[in-house]
N, C-alpha and C positions, 0 to 999 in steps of 0.2 A: 789444144790450142783454143782460145775463144772464139765463138762464132762471129762476133762482131768487134770492132775497134773499141777501145776504151772512150767512153764519153768524156770529151775535153773539159766539158764543164765541172766534172766530178773529180778529176785528177787534182790532187793537192788542194781540195776544197775543204778538208779537215782531216783530223788525226784518225788513225786506227786504234782500236781498244783490243788488247789481247788479254784474255782470262785463263789462267790455268793455275793450280796450286803447287805446280812443280816449277820451282825457280829456274832450274837448268833449261825446261822446256819453254819457259817465257823468254829467256835470255836468247836462245837458239832460233825462236820464230822471229823476235825482234830484229835479229841480225839478218836473217833471210828477207824479211819484208822491207827492211831499210834499204836493201840493194836494189829493190824494184822502183824506188824513188816515185811512188804514187801518192804518198801521204804527207800531210803537213804536221808530221810528229807522230810518234808511236807511244801510246799510253798502256801502262802495265797494271794489272790487278791480280791478285792472288786468291780472291774469294768473290762470290756473288755480290755480297754487300758491300765490299770495297769497288767492284765494278760498277755497280749502281751509282755510288757516290761520284765516281769519275765520270761516268757517262753524263749525269746531269750538269756538270761543270763543263765538260769540253765538248759534248755532242759530236760524238765521232761519226765518221761516214761509213765505216764498216765496223762490225763486232766480230771477233774471232774468239769463241768461247769454248772450254771444255764442258762436256756433260756432267761429269762427276766432281763435284766441289765440296768442301767442306761447309756444314751449315746448309744454307740454301744452295741448290744445285744450279746447273746450267738451264733448266726448264723454268725454275722461278725468275731467273735474270731474264729470260727470252719473254716470259708473259709480261713483265714490268716494262720491257722495252716496246713490245707491240703495244701496250696501252698508251704509251708516249709517242710512238712514231711508227706507221705502217710502211714507211719507205725505206728505212735503213736496212741494208743487207745484213743479215746474221748467218755466220757460218759456224756450225756445231762440229766440234771434234770429240771423239769418244774411242777409247780402246776396249770398251766393254761391249759384249753383245747383247745389249738391252734392246730387243726387238720393239717391246711395248713403248719404251722411252723414245725411241726413233719415231714411231708412229705419233705419239703425243707431241713431240717436237715440231713435226710437220703440221699438225693440227694448229699448234700455237703460232706458227708463221715462221719457222725456220726456213731459210732459203737453200742450204745446201749441208751435206754431212760429209766429213772426212774421217775415215776410220783409221785409227793409229794401229801401227806405224805407217805413215804415208810418205810417199816420195816428194822430194822438193818440187818437182814440176807440177804434181797434183795441187799442191798448195797455191803455187803461183798461178796456174790455169784458173783455179776456183775464184781466186781474187779477182783477176782481170775479167773473168766472165761476169761476176756480179757488178762490177763497175761499168760494163758495157751496156746493161740492162736499163731501160727507162723505168721510172716507178710503175708505169701501166704494166710493163712486161714482167716485172718482179711480182706484182699483184696477181697476174694470171698464172705466172709459174707457181706461186704459193698455193693458189686454188687447185692446180693440176696436183701437187704434192699432197693436198687435203683429201681429194678425190681418191687418189691412190691409197691413202691410209684408211679412208672409208671403206674401200673395197676390201682391203685386208681385214677389217673389222667384220665385215659382212661374212667373209669366209670363216672367221673364228666362230661366229655366232651359228654358222650352218653346222659346223662340227660339233658344237655343244648341244644342238638340237637333235642331231642324228645320233649322238651318244646317248642322250636322255630317252630318245624313242626306243632305242635297244633295250634300255633298262626297263622301260614300261612294259615291253613284250614279255619279260619274265613273269610279270604278274598274270594272275588268272581272270581278271575282270576284263571280258571282252569289250565292254562299252568303252572303258578308258582306252583300251588299245585302239579301237576303231576311231573314236573322237579325237585322240591326241594324233594319231597317224595322219588324219584327214587334215587337221589344222597345220601340222608341221609340213606337210606335203605342199599346202597352199602356200605357207610362209616361205618355204625354200624357192618356190616358183616365182615369188614376188622378189626375193633376193636377187635371183638370176636376172629379172628384168632390170633391177637397179644396176647391177654390175654391168649389164649390156649397155645400159644408157651411159654410165660413167666411161666405158670404153669408147663408145660412139663420140662422147664430147671430147675426149682426149684426141681423137682423130679428126675433130672437126675444127680445129684451131683456124681462126680466119673465115669461118662460115657461121655467122651469127644466127641465120635462119634454121640452119640445122641443129645447132646447139639449143636454140629455143625450144624447138621441137622434142628434142630428147629431154630438156628440162621438165616439159610438161608431162611426159610419159614417166619419168622418174618420180614426179610429185605424186602422181596418182598412185604409183606402186607404194611410195613411202607411206601415204596415208593408210592404204589398206593394210600395210605390213604393221603399222602402228595398231590398227584394229586388231588384227590377228594376234599380235603379241599380248595385247590386253586380255583377250579371250583366253589364250594359252595360260597366262599367269592366274586369271581368275578361276578357271577350271582346275587348276592344280593347286588352288589356295596359297599363292605366292611363294611356296616354300619348296615344291617338289622339283622345280627346276633349278640346276645349278648355273644360273645366268646372273652376271653382276647388275645390280640395280643402276649401276652408272653406265653400263655399256649400251642398254637399250635406248634410253632417252638420248644419249650422246649420239647414236647413229641417226636418230629421227632429226635431232636438232642440228647436228652438222650437215646433213644430207640437204635439209632445207635452206640452210644458211649458205652453203656453198653452190649447190646445184642450180638454185633457182634465180637468185639476183645477179649473179656475177656472169653477165654476157661481155665478152671483151670488147674494148673501144675498136672502132675501125681506125 
């Protein structure tokens, strides 16, 4: 059940856009959502490209999209929508266990995920929930999603560093072992600080002073982590570590963008 009643100003204020390449799925969803009597029409699309064209013409108040689509995928569509409108709720459906894609979708601004096959009540509750939230509440909820995705990426990077540290130990060069081990240990400690700050921020909803304090702690750890990562990469000539060149700056960029400026409004 939704935590709050549906915002009356949003009921029937525009259409719902359903995007899925399976026509039977689109028809079934259309029938189910029509019974809810919450939208001023249902728009249907079978690809991200078609959905974007319809979106620009109709300006839906909720988008319900599959993740895996022919051509451009649901993430591509989500990115375009967020460039145009930060307030429209976007609900992503997927029958695929693409963990990285789920994290990426949250970073791009997805509001909720539904894993196929889902129950009818799950779909209806998700839609009602999204329509009950104000733009400010949706924004804060997305920030929480991004912080949680960031925390997962930090854990992934920790495991990569631990694995590479073990591979270094096999080598005979004691200087490499001790230097790498020292930097990796410090870096893992900073990751722990960032992770702790994220958990504190998630628990501090409605307490701006506490959130601001934890943001400052996180900023310090993020800056120091960036320095350690650069030292690590330079020391091992940018090739020894099996760390994605996208993952590291992404952690730094998203951490600062999400943890620091986003203090929820009173």
